VOBA-1610 file (N, C-alpha, C; in pm, whole numbers, padded with zeros to 5 digits, always signed):
BEGIN
Met-01860-00344+00536Met-01802-00405+00474Met-01804-00464+00304Glu-01867-00611+00409Glu-01906-00736+00251Glu-02026-00684+00216Glu-02108-00635+00290Glu-02251-00644+00251Glu-02144-00517+00084Lys-02131-00404+00171Lys-02103-00361-00005Lys-02075-00414-00068Ile-01948-00496-00102Ile-01902-00575-00134Ile-02024-00687-00294Ile-02103-00722-00182Ile-02169-00821-00256Ile-02313-00744-00294Glu-02284-00656-00290Glu-02414-00481-00410Glu-02299-00526-00494Ile-02179-00472-00483Ile-02122-00488-00613Ile-02066-00569-00703Glu-02046-00693-00681Glu-02052-00853-00723Glu-02146-00857-00807Ala-02241-00816-00756Ala-02431-00869-00810Ala-02436-00774-00861Asp-02397-00723-00930Asp-02361-00618-01097Asp-02250-00717-01202Met-02195-00809-01164Met-02085-00790-01254Met-02125-01011-01295Val-02070-01026-01387Val-02076-01155-01398Val-01992-01200-01405Asp-01911-01147-01505Asp-01766-01243-01446Asp-01643-01262-01345Glu-01605-01354-01357Glu-01547-01394-01164Glu-01476-01308-01108Asp-01335-01286-01248Asp-01269-01174-01227Asp-01218-01118-01181His-01337-01052-01310His-01387-00932-01224His-01473-00830-01096Lys-01537-00961-01132Lys-01541-00894-00951Lys-01447-00912-00840Asn-01401-01047-00846Asn-01246-01031-00783Asn-01144-00984-00753Leu-01197-00851-00870Leu-01047-00764-00835Leu-01120-00621-00796Val-01247-00607-00848Val-01351-00473-00806Val-01303-00507-00666Ser-01339-00615-00575Ser-01392-00657-00516Ser-01290-00606-00338Ser-01116-00622-00467Ser-00996-00668-00376Ser-00957-00558-00410Lys-01032-00391-00494Lys-00938-00288-00453Lys-01071-00234-00373Phe-01193-00259-00325Phe-01284-00217-00244Phe-01169-00265-00086Lys-01110-00353-00110Lys-01121-00356+00042Lys-01001-00285+00071Leu-00819-00276-00036Leu-00718-00166+00019Leu-00816-00079-00054Glu-00908-00004-00055Glu-00941+00124+00038Glu-00970+00126+00097Phe-01088+00005+00136Phe-01115+00030+00307Phe-00997-00011+00393Gln-00931-00057+00378Gln-00810-00063+00467Gln-00724+00048+00513Ser-00696+00170+00366Ser-00573+00276+00434Ser-00650+00349+00439Leu-00770+00445+00393Leu-00921+00445+00463Leu-00920+00422+00571Ile-00889+00338+00684Ile-00859+00290+00836Ile-00755+00329+00884Met-00689+00302+00815Met-00496+00341+00860Met-00443+00486+00870Lys-00534+00525+00775Lys-00581+00689+00784Lys-00626+00749+00909Glu-00777+00646+00973Glu-00844+00755+01015Glu-00807+00711+01173Arg-00802+00606+01216Arg-00733+00539+01329Arg-00611+00580+01366Glu-00646+00642+01508Glu-00524+00648+01544Glu-00387+00507+01583Glu-00402+00393+01576Glu-00379+00229+01685Glu-00305+00218+01578Phe-00402+00296+01447Phe-00220+00254+01312Phe-00180+00297+01273Lys-00176+00480+01340Lys-00056+00576+01295Lys+00072+00502+01442Thr+00036+00498+01510Thr+00149+00440+01524Thr+00134+00331+01551Arg+00168+00253+01490Arg+00238+00132+01386Arg+00254+00194+01321Ile+00195+00263+01197Ile+00311+00340+01121Ile+00407+00364+01173Glu+00403+00424+01290Glu+00542+00537+01245Glu+00655+00480+01385Asp+00573+00325+01491Asp+00673+00254+01487Asp+00737+00193+01378Phe+00635+00077+01330Phe+00751+00029+01154Phe+00855+00129+01092Lys+00791+00226+01132Lys+00919+00344+01011Lys+01041+00327+01114Lys+01058+00329+01274Lys+01172+00265+01364Lys+01237+00195+01368Tyr+01207+00138+01296Tyr+01313-00032+01230Tyr+01430+00005+01155Lys+01490-00015+01202Lys+01629-00063+01152Lys+01591-00187+01051Val+01615-00249+01068Val+01659-00375+00938Val+01460-00447+00920Val+01418-00423+00852Val+01327-00430+00808Val+01292-00599+00668Lys+01231-00665+00706Lys+01252-00832+00595Lys+01184-00782+00511Tyr+01139-00881+00421Tyr+01149-00856+00268Tyr+01093-00693+00215Gly+01252-00603+00220Gly+01263-00483+00192Gly+01243-00560-00022Lys+01249-00643-00039Lys+01205-00686-00254Lys+01066-00606-00230Phe+00943-00656-00158Phe+00856-00657-00174Phe+00801-00471-00128Leu+00844-00439-00074Leu+00866-00313-00054Leu+00898-00251-00160Gln+01020-00194-00192Gln+01035-00182-00308Gln+00963-00220-00433Ala+00902-00285-00434Ala+00847-00367-00522Ala+00647-00271-00535Leu+00595-00239-00375Leu+00522-00183-00426Leu+00545-00010-00361Met+00643+00034-00343Met+00681+00183-00395Met+00706+00261-00531Tyr+00754+00107-00592Tyr+00684+00159-00741Tyr+00610+00071-00832Leu+00509-00019-00775Leu+00360+00016-00820Leu+00337+00170-00770Leu+00282+00226-00687Leu+00277+00314-00610Leu+00343+00456-00694Gly+00445+00455-00744Gly+00475+00537-00864Gly+00562+00631-00778Tyr+00653+00559-00668Tyr+00777+00665-00643Tyr+00926+00571-00690Glu+00991+00734-00748Glu+01102+00713-00785Glu+01201+00584-00777Lys+01275+00552-00827Lys+01329+00485-00776Lys+01501+00544-00703Asp+01519+00621-00771Asp+01662+00681-00604Asp+01630+00710-00524Lys+01448+00668-00430Lys+01434+00725-00357Lys+01412+00587-00213Val+01401+00480-00358Val+01347+00360-00293Val+01529+00262-00236Val+01562+00286-00342Val+01714+00178-00360Val+01904+00260-00286Glu+01920+00136-00312Glu+02081+00268-00285Glu+02161+00300-00402Pro+02207+00457-00399Pro+02298+00474-00518Pro+02365+00384-00578Gly+02291+00423-00748Gly+02383+00291-00772Gly+02359+00186-00760Thr+02313+00131-00695Thr+02256-00031-00773Thr+02146-00041-00736Gln+02084-00190-00711Gln+01902-00217-00786Gln+01839-00317-00579Lys+01944-00258-00471Lys+01927-00290-00341Lys+01803-00196-00237Phe+01761-00222-00202Phe+01679-00171-00120Phe+01722-00086-00003Phe+01682+00076+00003Phe+01772+00110+00122Phe+01624+00189+00234Trp+01675+00098+00327Trp+01469+00122+00385Trp+01549+00283+00430Lys+01700+00359+00458Lys+01684+00431+00522Lys+01613+00572+00481Thr+01620+00553+00364Thr+01559+00624+00307Thr+01444+00625+00283Ala+01382+00467+00208Ala+01243+00484+00223Ala+01170+00465+00247Lys+01199+00467+00437Lys+01115+00454+00504Lys+01055+00606+00531Gln+01123+00666+00480Gln+01104+00906+00490Gln+00925+00840+00400Leu+00942+00779+00261Leu+00797+00786+00195Leu+00723+00742+00313Ile+00698+00660+00361Ile+00573+00632+00413Ile+00465+00727+00500Asp+00348+00743+00430Asp+00362+00896+00492Asp+00184+00813+00466Asp+00098+00969+00468Asp-00003+00981+00472Asp+00000+00984+00299Asp+00024+01072+00184Asp+00061+01025+00088Asp+00105+00969-00026Phe+00157+00830+00100Phe+00128+00692+00079Phe+00045+00636+00007Leu-00039+00631+00180Leu-00207+00565+00241Leu-00264+00645+00127Asp-00224+00799+00034Asp-00317+00831-00060Asp-00328+00701-00184Lys-00174+00730-00192Lys-00163+00645-00321Lys-00163+00486-00339Met-00183+00456-00221Met-00229+00296-00154Met-00404+00312-00228Glu-00482+00432-00169Glu-00601+00428-00196Glu-00656+00432-00335Lys-00580+00529-00406Lys-00601+00542-00486Lys-00534+00441-00600Tyr-00463+00340-00609Tyr-00426+00329-00681Tyr-00479+00178-00764Glu-00474+00198-00952Glu-00555+00116-01005Glu-00465+00013-01075Ile-00512-00094-01113Ile-00485-00190-01207Ile-00487-00229-01274
//
């Protein structure tokens, strides 16, 4: 992975653009690993079994960035993160959206 990042960065002059491209590549690589390895699949399934999660606002923002509808992420009639419905959205499609996300 590091070799690929160095190869990509060699063609760029702007430091911010280098950081952006390397971050995107790392995200794609991580989502690919999460989809392929059984260890990560079981971790995701275990995570979905939690009744309460910390950093709900972070997960809420992540789901908004990935294009999920507000009604599926928050409690009806509020802006409060609703883990009970949001955890059902974490599946292979969630990882695909992470992989294809464009900043």
